[in-house]
Each structure stands twice: as C-alpha cells, then as structure tokens.
N, C-alpha and C positions, 0 to 999 in steps of 0.2 A: 143349440147345441146339445149333443147328448152327453150323460154324465160321465162316459169315457173319454170324451175329450176333451172336457172339465180335468179330468184328473191327470191327462197327458200336461195339459198345461200347467198345471200346478206343481206337478213334480218336475217340468222343464225349470221353473222360477224358483225354486226350492235348491235345483242345483247350483242353478246361479249365483243364488244366494251365499250357498256355503260354500262355492268357492270365491267370493268375493271376500267373506269375512276370512279365508283361509289366508288369502293375498295380504289382507290390511293387516292381519298377525303377524305373517313372514317378516312384510316390511318393517312394522315397528320393533320385532326382536333383529332385523337387519341380516335376515336370510333371502338366498336367491329364492324364488319360487315363480314358474313349478320348475323343480331340481331337472337338472340334467347331467347325464352320468360322462363320467370322463370319457368312456367309450366312443359316445355321440359326439363330443366335443374333439378328440383324435379324429375320427372321421369326417367329420365336417372340415377341419382345419387340412387333412390330407386330400380332399378332393379341391377346397378351392387352390391349395397350392400347383397340384397336378394339371388342374386345367387354366387353360390360358386365358386370362383377363378378357372380357370384350370391352373395345374402345367404345365409346360414344361421346360424339361431339352435339352438345343443345348449341341452336345456332336461332339467334332473334335480329332485328336490325340494328339496334344499337347497344347490345349487351348491357342493359341496365337492368332491367328487372326481371324477365322470363328467364332466360339463359341461366343468368347466375345463381337465382334460384333454384332451378332445376338441378344444377351443377350440386349446390348444398344437399339438396336432398338426397339425391343419390351418392354423394362421394362416400360415405359409410360403406357402402356395399361392397364388401369384398369381391366380388362378381366383377365387377366395373373399372375402367379406368375411365373418368368423364372429365371432361372441358367444356367449356363455354366461349362463344364468341359471337361477332355482330358482323352484319354484313356493310354497313352504314360505315363514309370515314370517318364521321364521328363517332363511333363504336369505342367504347372501353379497351376492348380488344378486338380488332379485327381479324376474322379468320384468314389463313394463308392458306397457299398450297400445302405445306408441310402438314399444317392442321388435317386438311381432307385427307393426304396420304396415311 
C-alpha cells in the first residue's frame, strides 16, 4: 500500500471512532443523536400519511416460525401493513381468500 492509502484508511477509522464516541456521549446524556430536524420529521410524517400503505402477506406452511417472525420484523415500518398466515390446515392462522384480496 502507498502512504496515501494508509492515510485514507486511518482517516476513515478516526471518523468512525469520533462518531461512536459522540453517540456514546449522547446516550449517556439522554440525547438523540444524530439529531433530526423538526422539518425533516414533519416531511417524513406527511409522506407516510399521504402515501397509501402497501399490504404485505407473509406465508409459510404452518405459520409457526418464519412468517410470524417476518411479520414482527416489518410491523414497525409505517409504510407497510403486514400480516402472516399459513397454508397447512394445522397452521396457527390459515390464509383465507380475504387475506389474499
């Protein structure tokens, strides 16, 4: 490696270390970091309210592990309306025609 490549790698490491220290300090003080402006939050809220939420159905055979896990992971996303179901008669929740429509 050349000296310049070493310098760039060291510089990136320094930036990462500085950011992690800032984050740790903000957490100890109970502050949000990185800061998000009120204007940005309002814009995000308006776009999520105006946009129609996409509906997503996770399907696996017994609705026991895979599809409920996927549902839990994506449930916090405001852009999506998620459900899960199974195709087997022994599924916790069997997928119906209403779910698909």
